[in-house]
N, C-alpha and C positions, 0 to 999 in steps of 0.2 A: 503494500499499499503506499502510495507516494505521501511525503511529509507536506506538511502546508506551504512550507518554502518552494518546494518541487512543483506544487500545483500553481502557486504565485508565478515562478519562472515561466511554466509552460502558457499560462494565461497571458503573462507579458509576451511571449513570442507569437501567439496566436494574434494578438491585438497589433503587433508589429507588422506582421505579414498581411493582416487585413488593411492597415493603413497604407502600406506599400502598393496594394492592389488598387486601392482608391486614388492614391496620388499619380500612379501610371495611368490609370484610365482617365483621370482629368487632363494630364499632360498631353495624352494622345488625342482627346477631344479637342482641346485648344489648338494642338497643331493642326488639324483638320480645319477647323474654323479660320486659322490664318493663313493656310493654303488656299482657301475658298474666298474667304473675304478681307484678307490682309491684315486687318486690326481686330483685336478683341478688347472691348472695354474693361476697365477694372471693375465695373459694376457687374457685368457678366461673369468675369473670373470669380468674384465673391459669391454670386449665385451658385456657380458650379461647386465651389468648395463647400457651400453648405448642404450639399446633395451628398449623404453618406450611404446610399444604398447602390451597391454595384450594378444591380440588374437596371436601376434608372439611369445610371451613367451610360451603359451600354445601350440603352433604347435612344437615349440622346445622341450617342455618337451614330448611330443609323440616321436619324433625323438630320443631323449635321450634314451628311453626305448629299442628302436629297433637298435640303432647304434651298429655297429661291432667293432668300436674303437673310442677312444677319438678324433683321428685325424679325422675321419669320420664326427664326430658330429660337430667337430670345422670348417670343411668345410661347413656345413649346417649354423652355425652361420654367418660365413664370407657372405655366400650367402643371408641371412635375412637382413644383414646390407647394402649390395650392393644397 
């Protein structure tokens, strides 16, 4: 049976992995937006940072690929945060 310290360490490792996945997802999403629309506002970056569900980020990544404008994509982000 693992000790309390071992469980805390394991939990910390899992949280670190999850955080890394979220950061990588956000970075990839922002890269797509910059490639398509050149600039991404700090406001939009902050909204993306507020999203902690990797499935939502994955969905937004797909929407970023098909969005007709940055404003259209921004509306998708607002809807995801609602």
